[in-house]
C-alpha positions in Angstrom: 4.1 -9.3 14.3 1.6 -10.9 12.0 0.3 -14.4 12.9 -0.6 -16.8 10.1 -2.8 -19.8 10.7 -4.0 -22.6 8.4 -7.1 -24.7 8.4 -8.9 -27.1 6.1 -11.6 -25.5 4.0 -13.1 -28.6 2.2 -12.5 -30.5 -1.0 -13.6 -29.3 -4.5 -16.0 -31.4 -6.5 -12.9 -32.5 -8.5 -11.3 -33.8 -5.2 -8.7 -31.1 -4.6 -8.1 -30.1 -1.0 -8.6 -26.4 -0.2 -7.2 -24.5 2.7 -8.1 -21.3 4.5 -5.2 -19.0 5.7 -5.9 -16.4 8.3 -3.6 -13.4 8.9 -3.9 -11.6 12.2 -2.2 -8.4 13.4 -1.5 -6.9 16.8 -4.9 -5.1 16.8 -6.7 -8.4 16.3 -7.6 -7.4 12.7 -7.7 -10.5 10.6 -7.9 -11.4 6.9 -8.9 -14.9 5.8 -7.9 -16.1 2.3 -8.9 -19.4 0.6 -6.7 -21.2 -1.8 -9.8 -21.7 -3.9 -9.9 -18.6 -6.2 -7.5 -16.7 -4.0 -10.8 -15.6 -2.3 -10.9 -13.1 0.5 -13.4 -14.9 2.8 -13.4 -12.5 5.7 -11.9 -9.2 6.9 -12.5 -8.5 10.5 -11.7 -5.0 11.7 -12.4 -3.1 14.9 -15.2 -0.6 14.8 -15.3 2.7 16.8 -16.0 0.7 20.0 -13.2 -1.8 19.4 -15.6 -4.6 18.4 -14.4 -6.7 15.5 -16.8 -6.6 12.5 -16.5 -8.7 9.4 -16.8 -6.1 6.6 -16.8 -8.4 3.5 -19.5 -10.5 1.9 -18.8 -14.2 1.7 -19.7 -17.8 2.6 -18.9 -20.3 5.4 -18.3 -23.2 3.0 -16.3 -24.1 -0.1 -19.3 -25.5 -2.0 -21.0 -22.1 -2.0 -17.8 -20.5 -3.5 -17.7 -23.2 -6.2 -21.3 -22.5 -7.3 -21.6 -18.7 -6.8 -21.4 -16.5 -9.9 -21.1 -13.1 -8.4 -17.3 -13.3 -8.0 -17.6 -12.6 -4.2 -14.2 -12.1 -2.7 -12.4 -13.5 -5.8 -9.0 -13.0 -7.3 -9.8 -12.2 -11.0 -7.7 -13.1 -14.1 -6.4 -13.5 -16.7 -8.2 -10.3 -17.6 -10.5 -8.5 -15.2 -13.7 -6.8 -16.5 -15.0 -7.0 -20.1 -13.6 -7.7 -23.5 -16.1 -7.0 -26.3 -17.2 -10.1 -28.1 -14.3 -11.9 -26.4 -12.0 -10.9 -29.2 -8.7 -9.2 -29.5 -5.8 -9.0 -31.8 -2.2 -9.4 -30.7 0.9 -9.4 -33.0 -1.5 -9.6 -36.0 -3.3 -12.7 -34.7 -6.9 -12.8 -33.7 -7.9 -14.6 -30.5 -11.4 -15.7 -29.5 -12.1 -16.0 -25.7 -15.1 -17.6 -24.1 -18.1 -15.2 -23.8 -19.6 -15.6 -20.4 -21.4 -12.3 -20.1 -23.9 -12.2 -23.0 -21.9 -11.3 -26.1 -18.7 -10.5 -24.1 -15.9 -12.0 -22.1 -15.9 -11.1 -18.4 -13.4 -11.6 -15.5 -11.4 -14.4 -17.2 -14.1 -16.4 -18.8 -16.0 -19.6 -18.1 -13.5 -20.9 -15.5 -11.3 -18.0 -14.5 -8.7 -17.6 -11.8 -11.6 -17.3 -9.3 -12.4 -21.0 -9.8 -8.8 -22.3 -9.7 -7.1 -23.9 -6.7 -3.8 -21.9 -6.0 -0.6 -23.2 -4.4 0.2 -21.4 -1.1 3.2 -20.6 1.0 3.3 -18.4 4.0 5.6 -15.3 4.4 6.6 -13.3 7.4 3.7 -11.0 7.0 1.2 -12.9 4.9 0.4 -15.4 2.2 1.8 -16.0 -1.3 -0.4 -17.8 -3.8 0.8 -19.2 -7.1 -1.0 -20.4 -10.2 0.3 -21.4 -13.6 -2.2 -20.8 -16.4 -1.4 -22.9 -19.4 -1.2 -21.7 -23.0 -4.6 -21.5 -24.5 -6.6 -21.5 -21.2 -9.9 -19.7 -21.9 -8.4 -18.8 -25.3 -5.5 -16.7 -24.0 -2.0 -17.2 -25.6 1.1 -18.0 -23.6 1.7 -19.9 -20.3 1.2 -17.3 -17.6 2.8 -17.7 -14.2 1.1 -15.6 -11.5 2.1 -14.9 -7.9 -0.3 -13.0 -5.7 0.8 -12.0 -2.2 -1.6 -10.9 0.6 0.1 -8.9 3.3 -1.3 -7.5 6.5 0.3 -4.7 8.5 -0.1 -3.6 12.1 -1.7 -0.4 11.0 -4.6 -2.3 9.5 -3.6 -2.2 5.9 -4.2 -5.2 3.6 -1.9 -5.2 0.6 -2.4 -7.3 -2.5 0.7 -7.6 -4.7 0.4 -9.1 -8.2 3.4 -10.4 -10.2 3.1 -12.3 -13.5 5.3 -13.5 -16.3 4.6 -15.2 -19.6 6.4 -17.3 -22.2 4.6 -15.5 -25.0 2.9 -12.1 -25.4 -0.5 -12.2 -23.7 -3.2 -10.2 -21.9 -2.9 -9.7 -18.2 -5.2 -7.5 -16.0 -5.4 -8.9 -12.4 -7.8 -7.6 -9.7 -9.8 -8.5 -6.7 -13.6 -8.6 -6.5 -14.3 -8.4 -2.8 -17.6 -6.8 -1.8 -17.3 -4.5 1.2 -20.0 -3.5 3.7 -18.3 -1.3 6.3 -21.2 -1.8 8.7 -20.8 -5.6 8.5 -21.7 -8.2 6.0 -25.1 -8.8 7.5 -26.1 -5.2 8.2 -28.3 -4.4 5.1 -27.6 -2.2 2.1 -24.6 0.1 1.6 -26.7 3.0 0.3 -26.2 5.1 3.5 -22.4 4.6 3.4 -20.2 7.2 1.9 -17.9 7.0 -1.1 -15.2 9.3 -2.5 -13.3 8.7 -5.7 -10.1 10.5 -6.5 -10.9 10.8 -10.1 -11.8 13.7 -12.3 -12.8 11.5 -15.3 -14.5 8.3 -16.1 -14.8 6.1 -19.2 -18.1 6.3 -21.0 -19.8 2.9 -21.4 -22.6 1.4 -23.4 -25.6 -0.7 -22.3 -23.3 -3.7 -22.1 -20.9 -1.8 -19.8 -18.3 -1.6 -22.6 -16.3 1.6 -22.7 -16.2 3.2 -26.1 -12.9 5.0 -25.8 -14.3 8.3 -24.4 -12.7 9.6 -21.2 -14.8 12.5 -20.0 -15.1 14.7 -17.0 -17.4 13.8 -14.1 -18.3 17.4 -13.7 -22.1 18.0 -13.4 -22.9 14.3 -13.5 -23.9 11.7 -10.8 -20.5 10.1 -11.3 -18.9 13.1 -9.7 -17.8 11.5 -6.4 -14.8 13.7 -5.8 -16.3 14.7 -2.4 -17.6 12.2 0.2 -21.1 11.3 -1.1 -23.8 9.1 0.2 -23.9 6.1 -2.1 -27.7 6.1 -2.4 -28.0 9.8 -3.3 -27.7 9.2 -7.1 -27.7 5.5 -7.4 -31.1 5.5 -9.2 -30.5 8.7 -11.2 -32.0 9.1 -14.7 -28.5 9.8 -16.0 -28.0 7.5 -18.9 -24.8 5.9 -17.6 -26.5 5.1 -14.3 -29.5 3.6 -16.1 -27.3 1.5 -18.3 -25.6 -0.1 -15.3 -28.5 -0.2 -12.9 -26.6 2.0 -10.5 -22.8 2.5 -10.1 -20.7 0.1 -12.2 -18.2 2.3 -13.9 -14.5 2.7 -14.4 -12.9 5.9 -13.1 -9.5 7.2 -14.3 -7.4 7.7 -11.2 -5.9 11.2 -10.9 -2.2 11.7 -11.6 -1.6 8.1 -12.7 2.1 7.3 -13.1 2.4 3.7 -12.0 3.1 4.5 -8.4 0.7 3.8 -5.5 -2.1 6.5 -5.7 -5.1 6.9 -3.5 -8.2 5.9 -5.5 -11.1 5.8 -3.1 -12.3 6.5 0.4 -15.4 4.9 2.0 -17.1 5.3 5.4 -20.0 3.8 7.4 -21.4 6.1 10.1 -23.0 3.2 11.9 -19.6 1.5 12.6 -17.2 4.4 12.3 -15.1 2.3 9.9 -13.3 3.9 7.1 -11.6 2.4 4.1 -8.9 3.9 1.8 -8.1 2.1 -1.4 -4.9 2.8 -3.3 -3.4 1.2 -6.4 -0.6 1.4 -8.9 -3.1 0.8 -11.7 -4.8 3.5 -13.8 -8.4 2.7 -13.1 -10.9 1.8 -10.4 -14.2 0.2 -10.9 -16.7 1.2 -8.3 -19.6 -1.3 -8.3 -22.5 -0.9 -6.0 -23.7 -4.5 -6.1 -26.6 -3.9 -8.4 -26.9 -7.5 -9.4 -26.4 -9.4 -6.2 -30.0 -10.6 -6.1 -30.2 -14.4 -6.5 -27.0 -15.2 -4.7 -27.3 -18.0 -2.2 -27.3 -17.2 1.6 -24.0 -16.1 2.9 -22.1 -16.4 6.1 -24.2 -17.5 9.1 -27.2 -17.5 6.7 -27.1 -13.8 6.0 -29.1 -12.9 2.9 -27.1 -11.5 0.0 -29.1 -9.1 -2.1 -29.0 -6.1 -4.3 -26.6 -3.4 -3.0 -25.6 -5.1 0.2 -21.9 -4.7 -0.7 -19.7 -2.6 -3.0 -16.5 -3.4 -4.9 -13.4 -1.3 -5.6 -11.7 -3.1 -8.4 -8.3 -1.7 -9.4 -7.6 -2.3 -13.1 -6.6 -1.4 -16.6 -9.6 0.2 -18.2 -12.3 -2.2 -19.4 -12.4 -3.1 -23.1 -8.9 -1.5 -23.5 -8.0 -3.9 -26.3 -10.8 -2.3 -28.4 -9.6 1.2 -27.5 -6.0 2.0 -28.4 -6.1 5.3 -26.6 -6.4 3.3 -23.3 -3.3 2.0 -21.6 -3.0 -1.6 -22.9 -3.1 -4.7 -20.6 -0.6 -6.5 -22.7 2.2 -8.4 -21.0 5.2 -9.1 -23.4 7.2 -12.2 -23.3 10.1 -11.7 -20.9 8.6 -8.7 -19.2 7.1 -8.7 -15.6 3.6 -7.6 -14.8 3.6 -6.0 -11.4 0.7 -4.2 -9.6 -0.2 -3.4 -6.1 -3.5 -2.5 -4.4 -4.0 -1.7 -0.8 -7.0 -1.4 1.5 -6.4 0.6 4.6 -8.9 0.4 7.4 -9.4 3.0 10.1 -11.9 4.8 12.3 -13.5 8.2 12.0 
């Protein structure tokens, strides 16, 4: 039986009230989600000794989420990751989006879904958030109605279910940008933790982290993470792709993609014994090793947030897909339903 509680989480600078919902299962695992940005504020799971550890980066106050620019814990949309020059063509018409990452559009633009206040309703096993993105918001066509449901199970699995519809053809690629540290949010860097990706190939990217259309084998590269690998082993490799990104920040093509839920990643921290399995119905997973977290304001209980103190596992359509027709396209047609699911299963080794 999942318990859901609600508490006030402050008021935005525009005067909108924000709430924090906490889902708790029979094992005392809990997940707290804010209606501001659909943000995952905390995930507390038992370590090997049964002690609850908060394994995600975050803040204690709404104001910090309003001002932060690292997408910590955030629900991302309309289109996660990068779009080159913020431009795409759809049905013969060219659209220009806001460029908030140098020359490119990133994670929905200047004010993406991560900065919106979502409507909330509780379910038997979790929380359902709703946001209606008007036609033209951040340059995207069509009014997009989005429902995102966070569900917690008694076997310590957090599921995020995304559903969207539009009144016109548009672009839709929803994801979550939680930073995990399986030793605890205040435990230091993640370089000694292990990662495994169930992907034989990755998408080659340039210096702006824009894939160029090539999907190549990870064989004999530092991006071969098909076996459990210490994150720090190759994070500063001279390999060009690693140098471009300042560490790991790449899209891997999940093996055997067919639109059903597939295991994408496994992670583990020896210090806590906590494991994490990520699975998704989407074709790609972005493993990001927190290379640019420096400069973030102090996090929960004053914990310093700095380079590589958390990692992300972002399920997605491949970045810059609109420029690469050989990639599966994140286009949602009028009258069709966008549906994706990503799960994060916690355990002990």
